A tleap script that builds the chain and sets N, CA, C and O, in Angstrom:
source leaprc.protein.ff14SB
mol = sequence {
  NMET LYS GLN ILE ILE ASP THR GLY ILE SER
  PRO VAL ALA ASP LEU LYS GLU THR LYS PHE
  VAL PRO GLY TYR ASP PHE VAL ASN ASP ARG
  ALA GLU ALA TYR ASP ASP ASN GLY HIE GLY
  THR HIE VAL ALA GLY THR VAL ALA GLN SER
  THR ASN ASN ASN TYR GLY VAL ALA GLY ILE
  ALA TYR GLU ALA ALA LEU MET PRO LEU LYS
  VAL LEU SER SER SER GLY GLY GLY THR VAL
  SER ASP ILE ALA GLU ALA ILE LYS PHE ALA
  ALA ASP ASN GLY LYS MET ALA ARG PHE CYS
  LYS VAL ARG SER THR GLN LYS PRO ALA GLN
  LYS PHE LEU GLN ALA THR LYS VAL PRO ALA
  TRP HIE LEU PRO THR LEU PRO PRO LEU LEU
  ARG CTRP
}
set mol.1.N position { -9.381 -7.764 -2.162 }
set mol.1.CA position { -7.995 -7.375 -2.319 }
set mol.1.C position { -7.737 -6.123 -1.480 }
set mol.1.O position { -8.556 -5.205 -1.438 }
set mol.2.N position { -6.596 -6.107 -0.823 }
set mol.2.CA position { -6.177 -4.970 0.000 }
set mol.2.C position { -4.814 -4.502 -0.496 }
set mol.2.O position { -3.912 -5.311 -0.712 }
set mol.3.N position { -4.671 -3.196 -0.674 }
set mol.3.CA position { -3.378 -2.648 -1.064 }
set mol.3.C position { -2.624 -2.236 0.182 }
set mol.3.O position { -3.192 -1.640 1.098 }
set mol.4.N position { -1.348 -2.555 0.211 }
set mol.4.CA position { -0.477 -2.098 1.282 }
set mol.4.C position { 0.445 -1.058 0.649 }
set mol.4.O position { 1.431 -1.401 -0.004 }
set mol.5.N position { 0.113 0.204 0.849 }
set mol.5.CA position { 0.883 1.318 0.291 }
set mol.5.C position { 1.833 1.763 1.393 }
set mol.5.O position { 1.463 2.526 2.286 }
set mol.6.N position { 3.073 1.268 1.311 }
set mol.6.CA position { 3.992 1.427 2.435 }
set mol.6.C position { 5.426 1.208 1.941 }
set mol.6.O position { 5.800 1.704 0.878 }
set mol.7.N position { 6.230 0.463 2.715 }
set mol.7.CA position { 7.631 0.210 2.382 }
set mol.7.C position { 7.823 -1.076 1.588 }
set mol.7.O position { 8.959 -1.508 1.395 }
set mol.8.N position { 6.746 -1.695 1.127 }
set mol.8.CA position { 6.810 -2.961 0.420 }
set mol.8.C position { 6.456 -4.106 1.356 }
set mol.8.O position { 6.093 -3.882 2.511 }
set mol.9.N position { 6.561 -5.331 0.859 }
set mol.9.CA position { 6.290 -6.528 1.660 }
set mol.9.C position { 7.365 -7.556 1.338 }
set mol.9.O position { 7.606 -7.873 0.173 }
set mol.10.N position { 8.004 -8.071 2.375 }
set mol.10.CA position { 9.012 -9.127 2.191 }
set mol.10.C position { 8.380 -10.494 2.413 }
set mol.10.O position { 7.462 -10.633 3.221 }
set mol.11.N position { 8.870 -11.504 1.697 }
set mol.11.CA position { 8.361 -12.860 1.915 }
set mol.11.C position { 8.910 -13.410 3.235 }
set mol.11.O position { 10.076 -13.794 3.320 }
set mol.12.N position { 8.070 -13.441 4.243 }
set mol.12.CA position { 8.447 -13.960 5.558 }
set mol.12.C position { 7.574 -15.171 5.877 }
set mol.12.O position { 6.505 -15.350 5.294 }
set mol.13.N position { 8.038 -15.992 6.801 }
set mol.13.CA position { 7.363 -17.260 7.106 }
set mol.13.C position { 5.907 -17.087 7.517 }
set mol.13.O position { 5.060 -17.882 7.111 }
set mol.14.N position { 5.598 -16.069 8.310 }
set mol.14.CA position { 4.218 -15.944 8.779 }
set mol.14.C position { 3.271 -15.390 7.711 }
set mol.14.O position { 2.070 -15.292 7.960 }
set mol.15.N position { 3.778 -15.027 6.535 }
set mol.15.CA position { 2.921 -14.630 5.410 }
set mol.15.C position { 2.932 -15.696 4.309 }
set mol.15.O position { 2.451 -15.459 3.200 }
set mol.16.N position { 3.481 -16.861 4.624 }
set mol.16.CA position { 3.633 -17.924 3.631 }
set mol.16.C position { 2.313 -18.319 2.966 }
set mol.16.O position { 2.275 -18.552 1.758 }
set mol.17.N position { 1.247 -18.395 3.733 }
set mol.17.CA position { -0.053 -18.813 3.192 }
set mol.17.C position { -0.925 -17.638 2.751 }
set mol.17.O position { -2.037 -17.848 2.264 }
set mol.18.N position { -0.449 -16.433 2.909 }
set mol.18.CA position { -1.206 -15.239 2.507 }
set mol.18.C position { -1.181 -15.110 0.993 }
set mol.18.O position { -0.149 -15.345 0.364 }
set mol.19.N position { -2.316 -14.737 0.406 }
set mol.19.CA position { -2.415 -14.583 -1.045 }
set mol.19.C position { -1.910 -13.195 -1.457 }
set mol.19.O position { -2.120 -12.210 -0.748 }
set mol.20.N position { -1.249 -13.136 -2.604 }
set mol.20.CA position { -0.738 -11.879 -3.144 }
set mol.20.C position { -1.153 -11.714 -4.599 }
set mol.20.O position { -1.297 -12.697 -5.325 }
set mol.21.N position { -1.342 -10.483 -5.015 }
set mol.21.CA position { -1.529 -10.132 -6.422 }
set mol.21.C position { -0.367 -9.206 -6.793 }
set mol.21.O position { 0.225 -8.583 -5.912 }
set mol.22.N position { -0.036 -9.108 -8.079 }
set mol.22.CA position { 1.101 -8.271 -8.465 }
set mol.22.C position { 0.929 -6.809 -8.037 }
set mol.22.O position { -0.148 -6.225 -8.162 }
set mol.23.N position { 2.004 -6.251 -7.538 }
set mol.23.CA position { 2.041 -4.852 -7.147 }
set mol.23.C position { 3.165 -4.151 -7.882 }
set mol.23.O position { 3.495 -4.512 -9.012 }
set mol.24.N position { 3.764 -3.134 -7.236 }
set mol.24.CA position { 4.845 -2.393 -7.893 }
set mol.24.C position { 5.665 -1.633 -6.864 }
set mol.24.O position { 5.152 -1.201 -5.831 }
set mol.25.N position { 6.942 -1.479 -7.165 }
set mol.25.CA position { 7.866 -0.704 -6.347 }
set mol.25.C position { 8.077 0.636 -7.045 }
set mol.25.O position { 8.815 0.721 -8.027 }
set mol.26.N position { 7.431 1.677 -6.537 }
set mol.26.CA position { 7.520 3.004 -7.140 }
set mol.26.C position { 8.797 3.737 -6.733 }
set mol.26.O position { 9.165 4.722 -7.372 }
set mol.27.N position { 9.467 3.284 -5.701 }
set mol.27.CA position { 10.719 3.902 -5.265 }
set mol.27.C position { 11.853 3.521 -6.216 }
set mol.27.O position { 12.647 4.367 -6.628 }
set mol.28.N position { 11.912 2.235 -6.556 }
set mol.28.CA position { 13.001 1.720 -7.403 }
set mol.28.C position { 12.560 1.392 -8.827 }
set mol.28.O position { 13.351 0.884 -9.621 }
set mol.29.N position { 11.293 1.683 -9.153 }
set mol.29.CA position { 10.728 1.437 -10.487 }
set mol.29.C position { 10.948 0.004 -10.965 }
set mol.29.O position { 11.606 -0.235 -11.977 }
set mol.30.N position { 10.378 -0.953 -10.207 }
set mol.30.CA position { 10.461 -2.362 -10.584 }
set mol.30.C position { 9.208 -3.095 -10.113 }
set mol.30.O position { 8.467 -2.603 -9.263 }
set mol.31.N position { 8.986 -4.270 -10.676 }
set mol.31.CA position { 7.769 -5.032 -10.380 }
set mol.31.C position { 7.743 -5.592 -8.966 }
set mol.31.O position { 6.679 -5.642 -8.349 }
set mol.32.N position { 8.884 -6.013 -8.439 }
set mol.32.CA position { 8.927 -6.611 -7.104 }
set mol.32.C position { 8.971 -5.512 -6.050 }
set mol.32.O position { 9.869 -4.670 -6.054 }
set mol.33.N position { 7.997 -5.527 -5.155 }
set mol.33.CA position { 7.901 -4.488 -4.117 }
set mol.33.C position { 8.382 -5.022 -2.779 }
set mol.33.O position { 7.608 -5.111 -1.826 }
set mol.34.N position { 9.678 -5.383 -2.706 }
set mol.34.CA position { 10.236 -5.946 -1.478 }
set mol.34.C position { 10.465 -4.869 -0.427 }
set mol.34.O position { 10.809 -3.730 -0.744 }
set mol.35.N position { 10.271 -5.245 0.803 }
set mol.35.CA position { 10.384 -4.340 1.949 }
set mol.35.C position { 11.827 -4.298 2.456 }
set mol.35.O position { 12.386 -5.331 2.826 }
set mol.36.N position { 12.424 -3.119 2.471 }
set mol.36.CA position { 13.778 -2.954 3.008 }
set mol.36.C position { 13.756 -2.144 4.304 }
set mol.36.O position { 14.780 -1.625 4.747 }
set mol.37.N position { 12.559 -2.047 4.904 }
set mol.37.CA position { 12.394 -1.296 6.142 }
set mol.37.C position { 11.752 -2.159 7.236 }
set mol.37.O position { 12.157 -2.094 8.396 }
set mol.38.N position { 10.759 -2.959 6.868 }
set mol.38.CA position { 10.062 -3.830 7.812 }
set mol.38.C position { 8.654 -3.379 8.141 }
set mol.38.O position { 7.823 -4.191 8.547 }
set mol.39.N position { 8.373 -2.098 7.973 }
set mol.39.CA position { 7.059 -1.586 8.354 }
set mol.39.C position { 5.940 -2.150 7.477 }
set mol.39.O position { 4.908 -2.579 7.992 }
set mol.40.N position { 6.137 -2.152 6.161 }
set mol.40.CA position { 5.107 -2.653 5.254 }
set mol.40.C position { 4.796 -4.123 5.485 }
set mol.40.O position { 3.640 -4.538 5.394 }
set mol.41.N position { 5.821 -4.912 5.783 }
set mol.41.CA position { 5.626 -6.336 6.068 }
set mol.41.C position { 4.819 -6.513 7.349 }
set mol.41.O position { 3.940 -7.372 7.423 }
set mol.42.N position { 5.120 -5.702 8.353 }
set mol.42.CA position { 4.363 -5.741 9.611 }
set mol.42.C position { 2.892 -5.397 9.358 }
set mol.42.O position { 1.999 -6.084 9.854 }
set mol.43.N position { 2.643 -4.346 8.597 }
set mol.43.CA position { 1.273 -3.940 8.274 }
set mol.43.C position { 0.562 -5.053 7.503 }
set mol.43.O position { -0.609 -5.334 7.757 }
set mol.44.N position { 1.268 -5.686 6.562 }
set mol.44.CA position { 0.681 -6.783 5.780 }
set mol.44.C position { 0.211 -7.914 6.685 }
set mol.44.O position { -0.864 -8.473 6.468 }
set mol.45.N position { 1.005 -8.256 7.697 }
set mol.45.CA position { 0.609 -9.294 8.641 }
set mol.45.C position { -0.610 -8.898 9.450 }
set mol.45.O position { -1.492 -9.722 9.690 }
set mol.46.N position { -0.668 -7.657 9.868 }
set mol.46.CA position { -1.817 -7.164 10.621 }
set mol.46.C position { -3.081 -7.234 9.779 }
set mol.46.O position { -4.159 -7.532 10.294 }
set mol.47.N position { -2.951 -6.961 8.493 }
set mol.47.CA position { -4.114 -6.936 7.602 }
set mol.47.C position { -4.522 -8.338 7.163 }
set mol.47.O position { -5.702 -8.679 7.245 }
set mol.48.N position { -3.588 -9.156 6.704 }
set mol.48.CA position { -4.024 -10.391 6.025 }
set mol.48.C position { -3.205 -11.636 6.338 }
set mol.48.O position { -3.167 -12.555 5.520 }
set mol.49.N position { -2.560 -11.698 7.474 }
set mol.49.CA position { -1.843 -12.926 7.834 }
set mol.49.C position { -2.851 -14.066 7.937 }
set mol.49.O position { -3.909 -13.911 8.547 }
set mol.50.N position { -2.525 -15.203 7.345 }
set mol.50.CA position { -3.461 -16.329 7.317 }
set mol.50.C position { -3.622 -16.964 8.695 }
set mol.50.O position { -2.774 -16.800 9.573 }
set mol.51.N position { -4.706 -17.680 8.865 }
set mol.51.CA position { -4.975 -18.373 10.134 }
set mol.51.C position { -4.297 -19.741 10.135 }
set mol.51.O position { -3.808 -20.200 9.103 }
set mol.52.N position { -4.273 -20.382 11.292 }
set mol.52.CA position { -3.682 -21.718 11.442 }
set mol.52.C position { -2.268 -21.806 10.876 }
set mol.52.O position { -1.921 -22.764 10.186 }
set mol.53.N position { -1.459 -20.794 11.177 }
set mol.53.CA position { -0.106 -20.736 10.626 }
set mol.53.C position { 0.974 -21.043 11.670 }
set mol.53.O position { 2.164 -20.882 11.400 }
set mol.54.N position { 0.559 -21.482 12.852 }
set mol.54.CA position { 1.462 -21.809 13.953 }
set mol.54.C position { 2.235 -20.620 14.504 }
set mol.54.O position { 3.268 -20.798 15.149 }
set mol.55.N position { 1.739 -19.394 14.254 }
set mol.55.CA position { 2.358 -18.203 14.817 }
set mol.55.C position { 1.460 -17.555 15.876 }
set mol.55.O position { 1.883 -16.618 16.553 }
set mol.56.N position { 0.239 -18.041 16.024 }
set mol.56.CA position { -0.635 -17.541 17.073 }
set mol.56.C position { -1.357 -16.253 16.756 }
set mol.56.O position { -2.026 -15.697 17.626 }
set mol.57.N position { -1.245 -15.768 15.549 }
set mol.57.CA position { -1.954 -14.543 15.156 }
set mol.57.C position { -2.589 -14.731 13.788 }
set mol.57.O position { -2.215 -15.620 13.022 }
set mol.58.N position { -3.550 -13.877 13.504 }
set mol.58.CA position { -4.181 -13.856 12.188 }
set mol.58.C position { -4.508 -12.417 11.851 }
set mol.58.O position { -4.815 -11.616 12.733 }
set mol.59.N position { -4.442 -12.097 10.584 }
set mol.59.CA position { -4.779 -10.756 10.137 }
set mol.59.C position { -6.271 -10.500 10.254 }
set mol.59.O position { -7.065 -11.437 10.332 }
set mol.60.N position { -6.648 -9.228 10.264 }
set mol.60.CA position { -8.067 -8.888 10.407 }
set mol.60.C position { -8.866 -9.236 9.153 }
set mol.60.O position { -10.084 -9.398 9.221 }
set mol.61.N position { -8.191 -9.351 8.013 }
set mol.61.CA position { -8.837 -9.773 6.761 }
set mol.61.C position { -8.034 -10.955 6.210 }
set mol.61.O position { -7.507 -10.896 5.099 }
set mol.62.N position { -7.950 -12.025 7.000 }
set mol.62.CA position { -7.045 -13.140 6.726 }
set mol.62.C position { -7.292 -13.870 5.413 }
set mol.62.O position { -6.428 -14.631 4.977 }
set mol.63.N position { -8.429 -13.671 4.771 }
set mol.63.CA position { -8.670 -14.308 3.478 }
set mol.63.C position { -8.424 -13.365 2.309 }
set mol.63.O position { -8.584 -13.759 1.154 }
set mol.64.N position { -8.040 -12.137 2.590 }
set mol.64.CA position { -7.814 -11.150 1.536 }
set mol.64.C position { -6.490 -11.388 0.827 }
set mol.64.O position { -5.535 -11.894 1.418 }
set mol.65.N position { -6.447 -11.018 -0.443 }
set mol.65.CA position { -5.189 -11.009 -1.190 }
set mol.65.C position { -4.576 -9.619 -1.032 }
set mol.65.O position { -5.292 -8.620 -0.947 }
set mol.66.N position { -3.258 -9.566 -0.993 }
set mol.66.CA position { -2.555 -8.305 -0.816 }
set mol.66.C position { -1.882 -7.855 -2.106 }
set mol.66.O position { -1.335 -8.667 -2.853 }
set mol.67.N position { -1.930 -6.549 -2.354 }
set mol.67.CA position { -1.203 -5.928 -3.454 }
set mol.67.C position { -0.131 -5.034 -2.831 }
set mol.67.O position { -0.453 -3.970 -2.302 }
set mol.68.N position { 1.152 -5.453 -2.885 }
set mol.68.CA position { 2.199 -4.618 -2.301 }
set mol.68.C position { 2.546 -3.443 -3.212 }
set mol.68.O position { 2.880 -3.629 -4.382 }
set mol.69.N position { 2.464 -2.241 -2.666 }
set mol.69.CA position { 2.796 -1.020 -3.405 }
set mol.69.C position { 3.823 -0.245 -2.586 }
set mol.69.O position { 3.486 0.392 -1.589 }
set mol.70.N position { 5.073 -0.309 -3.017 }
set mol.70.CA position { 6.163 0.327 -2.282 }
set mol.70.C position { 6.290 1.790 -2.702 }
set mol.70.O position { 6.575 2.095 -3.860 }
set mol.71.N position { 6.075 2.688 -1.739 }
set mol.71.CA position { 6.208 4.121 -1.997 }
set mol.71.C position { 7.173 4.784 -1.016 }
set mol.71.O position { 7.507 5.960 -1.159 }
set mol.72.N position { 7.619 4.014 -0.016 }
set mol.72.CA position { 8.525 4.551 0.996 }
set mol.72.C position { 9.845 3.790 0.964 }
set mol.72.O position { 9.865 2.569 0.810 }
set mol.73.N position { 10.940 4.517 1.110 }
set mol.73.CA position { 12.281 3.928 1.049 }
set mol.73.C position { 12.638 3.221 2.351 }
set mol.73.O position { 11.829 3.149 3.276 }
set mol.74.N position { 13.855 2.704 2.408 }
set mol.74.CA position { 14.326 2.021 3.609 }
set mol.74.C position { 14.351 2.950 4.824 }
set mol.74.O position { 14.255 2.484 5.960 }
set mol.75.N position { 14.478 4.242 4.598 }
set mol.75.CA position { 14.472 5.204 5.708 }
set mol.75.C position { 13.060 5.658 6.079 }
set mol.75.O position { 12.879 6.391 7.051 }
set mol.76.N position { 12.064 5.226 5.309 }
set mol.76.CA position { 10.672 5.580 5.595 }
set mol.76.C position { 10.194 6.834 4.892 }
set mol.76.O position { 9.053 7.249 5.091 }
set mol.77.N position { 11.033 7.444 4.080 }
set mol.77.CA position { 10.650 8.651 3.346 }
set mol.77.C position { 10.142 8.316 1.963 }
set mol.77.O position { 10.444 7.257 1.412 }
set mol.78.N position { 9.360 9.238 1.404 }
set mol.78.CA position { 8.831 9.030 0.071 }
set mol.78.C position { 8.373 10.335 -0.534 }
set mol.78.O position { 8.513 11.402 0.064 }
set mol.79.N position { 7.827 10.235 -1.720 }
set mol.79.CA position { 7.363 11.426 -2.424 }
set mol.79.C position { 5.858 11.368 -2.642 }
set mol.79.O position { 5.262 10.293 -2.714 }
set mol.80.N position { 5.267 12.534 -2.743 }
set mol.80.CA position { 3.834 12.627 -3.028 }
set mol.80.C position { 3.540 12.003 -4.383 }
set mol.80.O position { 2.506 11.358 -4.557 }
set mol.81.N position { 4.432 12.186 -5.339 }
set mol.81.CA position { 4.178 11.632 -6.673 }
set mol.81.C position { 4.169 10.100 -6.657 }
set mol.81.O position { 3.359 9.492 -7.357 }
set mol.82.N position { 5.048 9.459 -5.875 }
set mol.82.CA position { 5.021 7.995 -5.788 }
set mol.82.C position { 3.743 7.509 -5.126 }
set mol.82.O position { 3.171 6.505 -5.550 }
set mol.83.N position { 3.288 8.204 -4.092 }
set mol.83.CA position { 2.031 7.832 -3.428 }
set mol.83.C position { 0.870 7.971 -4.402 }
set mol.83.O position { 0.008 7.096 -4.481 }
set mol.84.N position { 0.853 9.072 -5.141 }
set mol.84.CA position { -0.212 9.294 -6.122 }
set mol.84.C position { -0.194 8.212 -7.198 }
set mol.84.O position { -1.244 7.696 -7.581 }
set mol.85.N position { 0.992 7.870 -7.683 }
set mol.85.CA position { 1.103 6.825 -8.704 }
set mol.85.C position { 0.632 5.478 -8.177 }
set mol.85.O position { 0.009 4.711 -8.911 }
set mol.86.N position { 0.922 5.182 -6.916 }
set mol.86.CA position { 0.484 3.918 -6.331 }
set mol.86.C position { -1.035 3.851 -6.238 }
set mol.86.O position { -1.631 2.814 -6.529 }
set mol.87.N position { -1.657 4.940 -5.838 }
set mol.87.CA position { -3.120 4.969 -5.751 }
set mol.87.C position { -3.733 4.837 -7.141 }
set mol.87.O position { -4.739 4.149 -7.313 }
set mol.88.N position { -3.141 5.483 -8.122 }
set mol.88.CA position { -3.616 5.356 -9.501 }
set mol.88.C position { -3.428 3.912 -9.988 }
set mol.88.O position { -4.309 3.366 -10.652 }
set mol.89.N position { -2.288 3.293 -9.663 }
set mol.89.CA position { -2.026 1.889 -10.026 }
set mol.89.C position { -3.105 0.988 -9.436 }
set mol.89.O position { -3.629 0.109 -10.120 }
set mol.90.N position { -3.435 1.209 -8.167 }
set mol.90.CA position { -4.478 0.403 -7.511 }
set mol.90.C position { -5.818 0.587 -8.214 }
set mol.90.O position { -6.537 -0.383 -8.453 }
set mol.91.N position { -6.152 1.833 -8.546 }
set mol.91.CA position { -7.424 2.106 -9.228 }
set mol.91.C position { -7.435 1.475 -10.618 }
set mol.91.O position { -8.445 0.902 -11.028 }
set mol.92.N position { -6.337 1.573 -11.338 }
set mol.92.CA position { -6.252 1.003 -12.684 }
set mol.92.C position { -6.289 -0.521 -12.675 }
set mol.92.O position { -6.626 -1.143 -13.683 }
set mol.93.N position { -5.943 -1.120 -11.540 }
set mol.93.CA position { -5.915 -2.571 -11.433 }
set mol.93.C position { -7.072 -3.114 -10.613 }
set mol.93.O position { -6.962 -4.170 -9.990 }
set mol.94.N position { -8.168 -2.395 -10.616 }
set mol.94.CA position { -9.411 -2.918 -10.084 }
set mol.94.C position { -9.782 -2.553 -8.668 }
set mol.94.O position { -10.830 -2.990 -8.193 }
set mol.95.N position { -8.983 -1.778 -7.971 }
set mol.95.CA position { -9.334 -1.463 -6.596 }
set mol.95.C position { -8.807 -0.083 -6.248 }
set mol.95.O position { -7.632 0.219 -6.455 }
set mol.96.N position { -9.683 0.742 -5.721 }
set mol.96.CA position { -9.276 2.075 -5.299 }
set mol.96.C position { -8.976 2.061 -3.818 }
set mol.96.O position { -9.795 1.597 -3.023 }
set mol.97.N position { -7.820 2.559 -3.437 }
set mol.97.CA position { -7.485 2.664 -2.020 }
set mol.97.C position { -8.475 3.617 -1.361 }
set mol.97.O position { -8.731 4.700 -1.887 }
set mol.98.N position { -9.031 3.231 -0.224 }
set mol.98.CA position { -10.018 4.064 0.451 }
set mol.98.C position { -9.466 4.728 1.703 }
set mol.98.O position { -10.075 5.660 2.227 }
set mol.99.N position { -8.345 4.270 2.179 }
set mol.99.CA position { -7.767 4.901 3.355 }
set mol.99.C position { -6.254 4.864 3.261 }
set mol.99.O position { -5.660 3.825 2.971 }
set mol.100.N position { -5.658 5.975 3.501 }
set mol.100.CA position { -4.208 6.074 3.498 }
set mol.100.C position { -3.852 7.236 4.403 }
set mol.100.O position { -4.320 8.355 4.191 }
set mol.101.N position { -3.037 6.985 5.402 }
set mol.101.CA position { -2.633 8.056 6.303 }
set mol.101.C position { -1.175 8.388 6.026 }
set mol.101.O position { -0.301 7.526 6.113 }
set mol.102.N position { -0.931 9.625 5.697 }
set mol.102.CA position { 0.408 10.066 5.343 }
set mol.102.C position { 0.715 11.334 6.117 }
set mol.102.O position { -0.117 12.236 6.216 }
set mol.103.N position { 1.901 11.389 6.655 }
set mol.103.CA position { 2.351 12.602 7.339 }
set mol.103.C position { 3.280 13.350 6.399 }
set mol.103.O position { 4.180 12.754 5.806 }
set mol.104.N position { 3.069 14.639 6.260 }
set mol.104.CA position { 3.869 15.424 5.342 }
set mol.104.C position { 4.222 16.766 5.957 }
set mol.104.O position { 3.474 17.310 6.770 }
set mol.105.N position { 5.364 17.287 5.561 }
set mol.105.CA position { 5.756 18.621 5.996 }
set mol.105.C position { 5.334 19.664 4.977 }
set mol.105.O position { 5.573 20.856 5.171 }
set mol.106.N position { 4.709 19.224 3.895 }
set mol.106.CA position { 4.233 20.117 2.841 }
set mol.106.C position { 2.716 20.193 2.892 }
set mol.106.O position { 2.076 19.500 3.683 }
set mol.107.N position { 2.151 21.032 2.050 }
set mol.107.CA position { 0.702 21.060 1.855 }
set mol.107.C position { 0.439 20.511 0.455 }
set mol.107.O position { 0.174 21.264 -0.482 }
set mol.108.N position { 0.518 19.171 0.327 }
set mol.108.CA position { 0.498 18.569 -1.006 }
set mol.108.C position { -0.877 18.210 -1.556 }
set mol.108.O position { -0.954 17.615 -2.631 }
set mol.109.N position { -1.950 18.540 -0.876 }
set mol.109.CA position { -3.263 18.060 -1.324 }
set mol.109.C position { -3.557 18.422 -2.767 }
set mol.109.O position { -3.998 17.561 -3.528 }
set mol.110.N position { -3.329 19.653 -3.167 }
set mol.110.CA position { -3.627 20.040 -4.539 }
set mol.110.C position { -2.697 19.322 -5.514 }
set mol.110.O position { -3.153 18.821 -6.541 }
set mol.111.N position { -1.397 19.263 -5.206 }
set mol.111.CA position { -0.455 18.537 -6.052 }
set mol.111.C position { -0.826 17.063 -6.111 }
set mol.111.O position { -0.722 16.428 -7.161 }
set mol.112.N position { -1.260 16.525 -4.977 }
set mol.112.CA position { -1.647 15.126 -4.898 }
set mol.112.C position { -2.798 14.829 -5.844 }
set mol.112.O position { -2.737 13.869 -6.612 }
set mol.113.N position { -3.843 15.640 -5.798 }
set mol.113.CA position { -4.994 15.423 -6.669 }
set mol.113.C position { -4.607 15.554 -8.138 }
set mol.113.O position { -5.084 14.792 -8.979 }
set mol.114.N position { -3.740 16.524 -8.447 }
set mol.114.CA position { -3.294 16.684 -9.828 }
set mol.114.C position { -2.451 15.492 -10.260 }
set mol.114.O position { -2.587 15.008 -11.383 }
set mol.115.N position { -1.582 15.018 -9.375 }
set mol.115.CA position { -0.683 13.922 -9.721 }
set mol.115.C position { -1.412 12.600 -9.921 }
set mol.115.O position { -1.012 11.806 -10.772 }
set mol.116.N position { -2.469 12.346 -9.159 }
set mol.116.CA position { -3.158 11.059 -9.278 }
set mol.116.C position { -3.909 10.937 -10.584 }
set mol.116.O position { -3.992 9.848 -11.152 }
set mol.117.N position { -4.462 12.046 -11.074 }
set mol.117.CA position { -5.269 12.024 -12.299 }
set mol.117.C position { -6.336 10.940 -12.215 }
set mol.117.O position { -6.624 10.251 -13.194 }
set mol.118.N position { -6.914 10.804 -11.026 }
set mol.118.CA position { -7.947 9.805 -10.798 }
set mol.118.C position { -9.229 10.280 -11.463 }
set mol.118.O position { -9.587 11.450 -11.333 }
set mol.119.N position { -9.929 9.400 -12.174 }
set mol.119.CA position { -11.186 9.799 -12.811 }
set mol.119.C position { -12.161 10.388 -11.796 }
set mol.119.O position { -12.152 10.024 -10.620 }
set mol.120.N position { -12.987 11.287 -12.265 }
set mol.120.CA position { -13.929 12.001 -11.389 }
set mol.120.C position { -14.809 11.061 -10.585 }
set mol.120.O position { -15.187 11.394 -9.462 }
set mol.121.N position { -15.147 9.897 -11.124 }
set mol.121.CA position { -16.026 8.991 -10.386 }
set mol.121.C position { -15.355 8.417 -9.155 }
set mol.121.O position { -16.038 7.828 -8.317 }
set mol.122.N position { -14.035 8.564 -9.007 }
set mol.122.CA position { -13.329 8.131 -7.800 }
set mol.122.C position { -13.262 9.221 -6.741 }
set mol.122.O position { -12.957 8.933 -5.584 }
set mol.123.N position { -13.539 10.458 -7.111 }
set mol.123.CA position { -13.329 11.561 -6.174 }
set mol.123.C position { -14.066 11.435 -4.851 }
set mol.123.O position { -13.524 11.884 -3.841 }
set mol.124.N position { -15.265 10.856 -4.779 }
set mol.124.CA position { -15.885 10.728 -3.455 }
set mol.124.C position { -15.077 9.909 -2.465 }
set mol.124.O position { -15.272 10.049 -1.257 }
set mol.125.N position { -14.163 9.048 -2.948 }
set mol.125.CA position { -13.364 8.243 -2.029 }
set mol.125.C position { -12.084 8.940 -1.605 }
set mol.125.O position { -11.380 8.429 -0.733 }
set mol.126.N position { -11.755 10.086 -2.186 }
set mol.126.CA position { -10.483 10.723 -1.901 }
set mol.126.C position { -10.368 11.506 -0.608 }
set mol.126.O position { -9.283 11.498 -0.027 }
set mol.127.N position { -11.397 12.183 -0.106 }
set mol.127.CA position { -11.187 12.989 1.106 }
set mol.127.C position { -10.536 12.266 2.277 }
set mol.127.O position { -9.694 12.881 2.931 }
set mol.128.N position { -10.857 10.991 2.605 }
set mol.128.CA position { -10.160 10.348 3.720 }
set mol.128.C position { -8.653 10.236 3.479 }
set mol.128.O position { -7.876 10.163 4.431 }
set mol.129.N position { -8.240 10.222 2.213 }
set mol.129.CA position { -6.831 10.106 1.898 }
set mol.129.C position { -6.070 11.386 2.245 }
set mol.129.O position { -4.850 11.366 2.412 }
set mol.130.N position { -6.785 12.474 2.350 }
set mol.130.CA position { -6.115 13.773 2.475 }
set mol.130.C position { -6.089 14.273 3.910 }
set mol.130.O position { -6.000 15.478 4.145 }
set mol.131.N position { -6.165 13.373 4.858 }
set mol.131.CA position { -6.056 13.739 6.277 }
set mol.131.C position { -4.592 13.743 6.651 }
set mol.131.O position { -4.081 12.762 7.191 }
set mol.132.N position { -3.933 14.809 6.378 }
set mol.132.CA position { -2.478 14.902 6.581 }
set mol.132.C position { -2.198 15.108 7.998 }
set mol.132.O position { -1.036 15.214 8.389 }
savepdb mol mol.pdb
quit
């Protein structure tokens, strides 16, 4: 399973055969994490677009299931707390995100660690997340 922590994922034709597991929209506080920007859907295709789909491309992990976690709005902005909640959601649902690149104008690392409340046994996986 791969989490897409981004603008959500929209149901598009080239992801028709891609497997999904339930995710969450932290921007609008709802179960469906639909993409209103396009970036998350693009990333989802790069990660797990199925093969033999008549589009000429396949994702690098084409057999993986995707968990859409929407933390960025239609304008591409988001909050540290939504990102932290998404990572906690992924950890609580069986998979800890191991890589996430976020650009910020703040120095949120300490707030981020406090907000995630990730159990100590997850902490070795967190430093790559904090490459702001």
